[in-house]
C-alpha positions in Angstrom: -37.3 -18.1 -31.8 -36.6 -21.6 -30.9 -32.9 -21.5 -31.3 -32.6 -18.8 -28.8 -34.9 -20.7 -26.3 -31.7 -23.5 -26.9 -29.4 -21.0 -26.4 -30.4 -19.2 -23.5 -28.8 -21.8 -20.8 -25.3 -21.5 -22.6 -25.4 -17.3 -22.6 -26.3 -17.5 -18.8 -23.4 -19.6 -18.4 -21.2 -17.6 -21.1 -22.4 -14.4 -18.8 -21.6 -15.8 -15.4 -18.3 -16.8 -16.5 -17.5 -13.5 -17.8 -18.8 -11.9 -14.5 -16.5 -13.9 -12.2 -13.6 -13.3 -15.1 -13.8 -9.5 -14.8 -14.4 -9.4 -10.7 -11.2 -12.0 -10.4 -9.3 -9.3 -13.5 -10.6 -6.2 -11.4 -9.0 -7.3 -8.4 -5.3 -8.7 -9.3 -5.6 -5.2 -11.2 -6.0 -3.3 -8.3 -3.4 -5.2 -6.2 -1.3 -4.3 -9.2 -1.8 -0.8 -9.2 -1.0 -0.8 -5.0 2.0 -2.3 -5.7 3.4 0.2 -8.2 2.3 2.6 -5.7 4.1 0.9 -3.1 7.0 0.8 -5.0 6.9 4.4 -5.9 6.6 5.1 -2.0 9.6 2.7 -1.4 11.8 4.9 -4.1 10.5 7.9 -2.2 12.2 6.9 1.5 15.1 6.2 -0.7 15.5 9.5 -2.1 14.3 10.8 1.5 17.0 9.4 3.7 19.7 10.2 0.7 18.8 14.0 1.0 19.1 13.6 4.6 22.9 11.8 4.8 23.5 15.3 1.7 21.8 17.8 4.3 24.0 16.1 7.4 26.8 15.9 5.3 26.4 20.1 4.7 25.8 20.7 8.4 29.0 19.2 9.5 30.6 20.9 7.0 29.2 24.0 8.0 30.5 23.6 11.3 33.6 22.7 10.1 33.8 25.9 8.5 33.1 27.8 11.3 35.0 26.5 14.0 37.8 27.5 11.2 36.9 31.0 11.1 36.6 30.7 15.0 40.5 29.9 15.4 41.3 32.4 13.0 39.2 35.5 14.2 40.7 33.9 17.7 44.5 33.8 16.4 44.1 37.1 14.7 43.1 38.8 18.0 46.1 37.4 20.2 43.9 34.5 22.0 45.1 31.1 21.4 43.2 28.1 20.3 43.8 26.8 24.2 42.1 29.6 25.7 39.0 28.4 27.9 36.7 30.9 26.0 37.7 29.6 22.7 37.8 26.4 23.2 34.3 26.4 24.7 33.0 28.4 21.7 34.5 25.6 19.5 32.8 23.0 21.3 29.3 24.6 21.3 29.8 24.9 17.9 31.2 21.7 16.9 28.2 20.3 18.8 25.7 21.9 17.4 27.0 21.1 14.2 26.7 17.9 15.0 23.2 17.9 16.6 22.6 19.6 13.2 23.7 16.8 11.3 22.4 14.5 13.3 18.7 16.2 13.3 19.0 15.8 9.6 19.9 12.3 9.5 16.6 11.7 12.1 14.3 14.2 10.0 15.0 11.7 7.1 14.8 8.7 8.7 11.0 9.5 10.3 10.1 10.7 6.6 11.4 7.1 4.8 9.8 5.1 7.6 6.3 7.3 7.4 6.9 6.4 3.6 7.7 2.8 3.9 4.8 2.3 6.0 2.8 3.4 3.3 3.9 1.3 1.2 3.6 -1.4 3.3 -0.2 -0.4 3.8 -0.7 -0.4 -0.2 1.1 -3.4 -0.8 -1.7 -5.1 2.3 -4.5 -3.4 0.7 -3.6 -4.7 -2.8 -3.5 -7.9 -1.3 -6.9 -7.5 -0.1 -8.4 -6.4 -3.3 -7.2 -9.3 -4.6 -8.9 -11.6 -2.4 -11.8 -9.5 -2.2 -12.0 -10.3 -6.3 -11.4 -13.9 -5.8 -14.7 -14.1 -3.3 -16.6 -11.9 -5.5 -16.2 -13.5 -8.0 -16.7 -17.0 -6.5 -19.9 -15.1 -4.8 -20.8 -14.5 -8.6 -20.0 -18.2 -9.6 -22.5 -19.4 -7.2 -25.3 -16.8 -7.8 -25.3 -17.3 -11.7 -25.1 -21.2 -11.0 -28.2 -20.9 -8.8 -29.8 -18.9 -10.9 -29.2 -21.2 -14.2 -30.2 -24.0 -12.2 -33.6 -22.6 -11.3 -34.2 -21.3 -15.0 -33.0 -24.5 -16.6 -32.2 -27.9 -14.4 -34.2 -30.2 -13.0 -37.6 -29.4 -12.8 -39.8 -30.8 -9.5 -42.9 -32.3 -10.5 -46.3 -30.8 -9.5 -47.1 -30.7 -5.8 -50.0 -33.3 -5.9 -53.7 -31.7 -4.0 -53.6 -34.0 -1.0 -56.4 -31.9 0.6 -58.9 -33.3 -2.5 -58.1 -37.0 -2.7 -60.0 -39.2 -0.1 -58.5 -40.6 2.8 -58.1 -44.3 3.3 -59.3 -46.1 5.9 -57.5 -48.2 7.8 
């Protein structure tokens, strides 16, 4: 039993050290997980922009094919490609095709921007978790040190009962 009493201060110190390490490590692990999440969001942002670019190319190709078909129909009907009605129709098809292509790009950019914003938030949250882990670890260390000192530190002498002592006369 006496050996346990001698070991208690060391056990208390080791327990505090383990608590500090686990708190700090927990914050670091949380930061690492959030950084991985941020990297995934960055990849999703790149994929969204690539999809938007492909969609834009498809929209422009559709407009080009539709314009080609409109020219063929205009030529088969006997109207020339310089006819004002045909020119207006072709201009409208071209304009709408470009609007659709630009809308696809804008949508992709908007989605990518949202994903990148989420990635930045995850990184900030990770840094905050790491800092919180350090602060909680420091708090655990200080609490453990205070507790250890109150149990095993230098003992104060018992206060003297001044009420029972006789006062001196001057």
